[in-house]
N, C-alpha and C positions, 0 to 999 in steps of 0.2 A: 287602849282606854285604861285608865287607872281604876282598879277594882276596890281600892281602899278609900271609899267615900265616908264622909262624916254625916251620919243621918241624925236628923232632929225630929222632934214631935212624932215619935214612933207610937202608933196605936195598933191594936189587934182587933180585927172585926172577923169573928169566926176563925177560920184557919189562915186568913189573909192579913199580912202586916202592911200598914200604910205608913210611909215616912217621907220627910222633906229633906232635900239636899241641894247643894249648888253644883251645877255641872262644870265642865272644864272651862267654860267661857264666863263663869260667874253668874249665870242665870239660875233662878230658883226653880227646881223641878220637884215633882212628887211621884212617888213610885208605889205600886201595889204588887205584892209578891205573895203567892200562896206557899205555905210552909208544909203542906201535906206531902207525904212521900209519893214520889213518881208523878206529881202533878205538873210542874214546870211552868205554871202561869206567873208571868212577871211582865209588867208594862210600866212605861213612864208617861206622865201627863204634865201639862202646863199648869193645871189648877188642882188645888187640894180637893175640891168638891168632886171633880171627875174621878180622881183616884179613890175616894171614899165610896162613890157610887159603884165603881167597878168592883170594889171589895164586897159591897153588900149584895151585888147581883151575881157574883162568881159562883159557879157550880163546878166542882171537880168531876172530870170525866172518869177518872180512875177511882174506884171504890173498893 
């Protein structure tokens, strides 16, 4: 998998960043990734609303 994606519409909700990108097949995908140290939360979604909801409800287990 190519790790050099071009992210668009990057927003930060708490420690989580939400961004939009095109996957290798040209489909629009949305990702939510936590930037807190040692958290490791990162998921891809088909809709922007789902990614933003995941960002709003995410709680880091590591504090």
